[in-house]
C-alpha positions as CSV (number, residue, x, y, z in Angstrom):
1,M,-32.4,30.4,43.5
2,T,-30.7,32.1,40.5
3,A,-30.8,31.5,36.8
4,V,-28.3,29.3,35.1
5,C,-27.9,27.8,31.6
6,A,-28.5,24.1,32.5
7,A,-26.9,21.2,34.4
8,A,-23.4,20.4,33.2
9,V,-24.5,17.1,31.7
10,V,-26.8,18.8,29.2
11,I,-25.0,22.1,28.6
12,A,-24.5,23.0,25.0
13,A,-22.8,25.9,23.2
14,F,-25.5,25.3,20.6
15,P,-28.3,22.7,20.4
16,T,-28.5,20.3,17.5
17,S,-31.5,20.5,15.2
18,T,-33.6,18.6,17.7
19,G,-32.9,21.3,20.4
20,A,-32.5,18.6,23.0
21,S,-28.7,18.3,23.2
22,G,-25.7,20.1,21.9
23,S,-22.1,19.9,20.7
24,M,-19.5,18.6,23.1
25,P,-16.7,20.8,24.3
26,G,-14.2,21.5,21.5
27,R,-16.6,20.2,18.9
28,Y,-18.5,23.2,17.7
29,P,-20.2,22.2,14.4
30,R,-19.3,24.6,11.6
31,E,-21.0,25.9,8.6
32,G,-18.3,27.5,6.6
33,N,-16.6,30.0,8.9
34,R,-19.5,30.2,11.3
35,L,-17.4,30.2,14.5
36,K,-15.7,33.6,14.4
37,C,-14.2,33.7,17.9
38,I,-13.8,31.3,20.9
39,S,-12.0,32.2,24.1
40,T,-11.7,30.6,27.6
41,G,-11.7,34.2,28.8
42,Y,-13.9,37.1,27.8
43,E,-12.3,38.2,24.5
44,C,-15.3,37.1,22.4
45,A,-17.9,38.9,24.6
46,R,-18.9,42.5,24.1
47,G,-20.2,45.4,26.3
48,G,-17.2,45.4,28.6
49,Y,-18.2,42.0,30.0
50,R,-15.6,40.5,32.3
51,Y,-15.3,39.2,35.9
52,E,-15.1,42.6,37.5
53,T,-17.9,44.2,35.6
54,A,-20.2,41.2,35.9
55,R,-19.8,41.2,39.7
56,R,-20.7,44.9,39.8
57,S,-23.7,44.5,37.5
58,G,-26.4,44.3,40.2
59,W,-29.5,42.3,39.3
60,P,-27.8,40.3,36.5
61,W,-25.1,39.0,39.0
62,A,-27.6,38.5,41.9
63,R,-30.4,36.9,40.0
64,Y,-29.1,35.6,36.7
65,G,-26.4,33.2,37.7
66,G,-23.5,35.1,39.1
67,T,-23.4,33.0,42.2
68,Q,-24.1,29.7,40.3
69,A,-21.6,30.2,37.4
70,S,-18.9,27.7,36.6
71,Y,-15.3,29.0,36.9
72,N,-12.0,28.7,35.2
73,S,-8.8,30.8,35.7
74,T,-10.4,33.9,34.2
75,G,-13.5,33.9,36.3
76,P,-17.2,32.9,36.2
77,H,-19.1,31.8,33.1
78,N,-22.8,31.6,32.6
79,C,-25.0,32.2,29.6
80,T,-27.8,33.8,31.6
81,L,-25.4,36.1,33.4
82,Y,-24.0,37.4,30.1
83,A,-27.4,37.8,28.5
84,A,-28.8,39.7,31.5
85,Y,-25.6,41.8,31.7
86,R,-26.0,42.9,28.1
87,L,-29.7,43.8,28.6
88,R,-28.8,45.9,31.6
89,K,-26.2,47.7,29.5
90,N,-29.0,48.5,27.1
91,G,-31.0,50.1,29.9
92,L,-33.2,47.3,31.1
93,E,-34.2,47.4,34.8
94,F,-34.8,44.2,36.7
95,P,-37.8,42.7,34.9
96,G,-39.2,41.1,38.1
97,W,-38.5,37.5,37.2
98,Y,-35.5,35.2,36.6
99,D,-35.2,31.7,35.2
100,N,-32.9,29.2,33.6
101,A,-32.1,29.4,29.9
102,G,-34.8,27.9,27.8
103,S,-37.5,29.3,30.0
104,W,-37.2,33.1,29.6
105,Y,-39.9,33.3,26.9
106,R,-42.4,32.0,29.5
107,H,-42.2,35.2,31.5
108,V,-42.8,37.8,28.8
109,S,-45.8,38.8,26.8
110,R,-46.3,37.1,23.4
111,R,-45.6,40.3,21.6
112,R,-42.1,40.2,23.0
113,V,-41.4,36.7,21.7
114,N,-41.2,35.7,18.1
115,H,-39.0,34.2,15.4
116,R,-37.6,37.5,14.1
117,P,-34.1,38.5,15.2
118,A,-33.2,42.0,16.1
119,V,-30.0,43.7,17.4
120,G,-30.1,43.5,21.2
121,A,-32.6,40.6,21.3
122,I,-31.9,37.5,23.2
123,A,-31.7,34.3,21.1
124,E,-33.0,31.3,23.1
125,W,-32.6,27.6,22.6
126,S,-33.8,24.8,25.0
127,T,-30.8,25.2,27.3
128,H,-29.0,28.3,26.1
129,V,-29.3,32.1,25.6
130,A,-27.1,34.4,23.6
131,Y,-27.1,38.1,22.6
132,V,-27.8,39.2,19.0
133,E,-25.0,41.5,17.9
134,S,-26.1,42.0,14.3
135,V,-28.7,41.0,11.7
136,S,-28.2,40.9,8.0
137,S,-29.6,39.2,4.9
138,S,-27.0,36.5,5.5
139,G,-28.1,35.7,9.1
140,I,-27.3,36.8,12.6
141,T,-24.1,37.2,14.6
142,I,-24.3,36.4,18.3
143,T,-22.1,36.5,21.3
144,D,-22.4,34.3,24.4
145,D,-20.9,32.9,27.5
146,N,-21.1,29.2,28.3
147,Y,-21.6,27.5,31.7
148,G,-19.7,24.3,32.0
149,Y,-17.6,25.0,28.9
150,D,-16.1,28.1,30.5
151,R,-15.7,30.0,27.3
152,T,-17.2,32.9,25.4
153,T,-17.9,32.8,21.6
154,R,-18.9,35.0,18.7
155,Q,-20.7,33.1,15.9
156,T,-22.6,33.8,12.8
157,I,-25.7,31.7,12.0
158,A,-27.3,31.6,8.6
159,W,-31.0,32.0,8.2
160,G,-32.7,28.6,8.5
161,S,-29.6,26.9,9.8
162,A,-30.0,23.8,12.0
163,H,-28.5,26.0,14.7
164,W,-31.1,28.8,14.3
165,P,-32.6,29.8,17.7
166,S,-35.9,28.4,18.8
167,H,-37.1,32.0,19.2
168,F,-36.0,35.5,20.1
169,V,-37.0,37.4,23.3
170,H,-37.2,41.2,22.8
171,L,-36.6,43.1,26.0
172,A,-34.2,45.9,25.2
173,D,-33.8,45.8,21.4
174,Q,-31.4,48.2,19.7
175,G,-32.6,47.7,16.1
176,P,-35.5,46.6,13.9
177,E,-36.9,43.1,13.7
178,W,-35.7,42.5,10.1
179,P,-32.4,42.9,8.3
180,P,-31.7,46.5,7.4
181,D,-30.0,45.5,4.2
182,F,-33.1,43.4,3.2
183,R,-34.7,46.5,1.7
184,D,-35.2,47.7,-1.8
185,V,-34.5,44.1,-2.9
186,I,-36.4,41.3,-4.8
187,F,-36.8,37.8,-3.6
188,S,-39.0,34.8,-4.6
189,S,-41.0,32.2,-2.7
190,K,-43.2,29.2,-3.6
191,D,-47.0,29.5,-3.6
192,W,-49.3,26.7,-2.3
193,D,-49.4,25.1,-5.7
194,G,-45.6,25.2,-6.2
195,S,-45.5,28.1,-8.5
196,V,-42.9,30.8,-7.9
197,V,-44.0,34.2,-6.7
198,R,-41.7,37.3,-6.8
199,W,-41.8,40.0,-4.1
200,L,-40.4,43.5,-3.6
201,M,-39.2,44.4,-0.1
202,D,-39.4,48.2,-0.2
203,S,-37.2,50.8,1.5
204,G,-39.6,50.9,4.5
205,G,-39.4,47.1,5.1
206,K,-42.9,46.3,3.5
207,R,-43.4,43.4,1.2
208,H,-45.3,43.8,-2.1
209,L,-46.2,41.2,-4.7
210,I,-44.6,41.8,-8.1
211,P,-47.6,41.2,-10.4
212,N,-45.9,40.6,-13.8
213,R,-42.6,40.2,-15.6
214,S,-42.5,43.7,-17.0
215,I,-42.5,45.3,-13.5
216,Y,-39.9,42.7,-12.4
217,R,-37.7,43.6,-15.3
218,C,-38.2,47.3,-14.7
219,L,-37.2,46.9,-11.0
220,R,-34.1,45.0,-12.1
221,K,-33.1,47.7,-14.5
222,R,-33.3,50.1,-11.5
223,G,-30.5,48.1,-9.9
224,L,-32.5,46.3,-7.2
225,K,-30.6,43.2,-6.0
226,N,-32.4,39.9,-6.5
227,Y,-32.0,37.4,-3.6
228,G,-33.7,34.6,-5.6
229,L,-35.8,31.8,-4.2
230,Q,-36.0,31.7,-0.4
231,P,-37.1,28.8,1.8
232,D,-40.5,29.0,3.5
233,R,-38.8,29.1,6.9
234,I,-37.1,32.4,5.9
235,V,-40.1,33.9,4.1
236,Q,-42.3,33.3,7.2
237,L,-39.9,35.5,9.3
238,L,-40.5,38.5,7.0
239,P,-43.3,41.0,7.2
240,E,-46.8,40.0,5.9
241,P,-47.5,41.0,2.3
242,S,-49.0,44.4,1.7
243,S,-52.3,44.6,-0.1
244,R,-50.7,47.0,-2.6
245,P,-48.7,45.3,-5.4
246,A,-45.3,46.5,-6.4
247,S,-44.8,49.2,-9.0
248,C,-41.7,50.4,-10.8
249,H,-42.3,54.2,-10.4
250,Q,-39.2,56.1,-9.6
251,R,-39.3,57.6,-6.2
252,R,-39.2,61.3,-6.1
253,R,-36.1,62.9,-4.7
254,A,-36.5,65.7,-2.2
């Protein structure tokens, strides 16, 4: 047995908000210009992924769907094969398990599965996996291969989108678990009573409560970008608040 994305009747490039089914071939739902690239070959993939390199990849080909991929004129296509191939490129040895897309999270420790994206992490839905190429304050960019649809894609998904992954599996990450540009910025969230609370995300990626308007104004005068009110589903992905409130002291320069 090898790992595959899913049976052809339920294969999806991306699940809908329910996570039970997905878009039909040629009907990728769009949010603005979310779909950046789509190819029946390997043009949208990264890491040198193509038929020849996939066949020579070792454990990704043998255990993660190389022999059970679907084929078109360019060669095999399988989301698990592509995801495993990228992890091997990042230095991951055979993890000792293999499974269909949607079940990878069951085989790793809880500390390796969460809702925070990172470069190099595997985004997982109920019947699909993809590789996270980049993370920013706007969302994530992923690449994938698609069993049954025989195509590779590159797509950008906004934070909190209906197409946001169910979770992320961290096996060979290449970057931190929060957006690198979401630092030295201000954002707001709603408290339990509906009141608005302002936060400072510092240069180290820690979150601090902004205790009053004077400190908020001071931070704004320093040029910190204000991202405004963020939905709970986004705030919950960010680091837990520090016990130390924000201040507006200028940082000393070395």
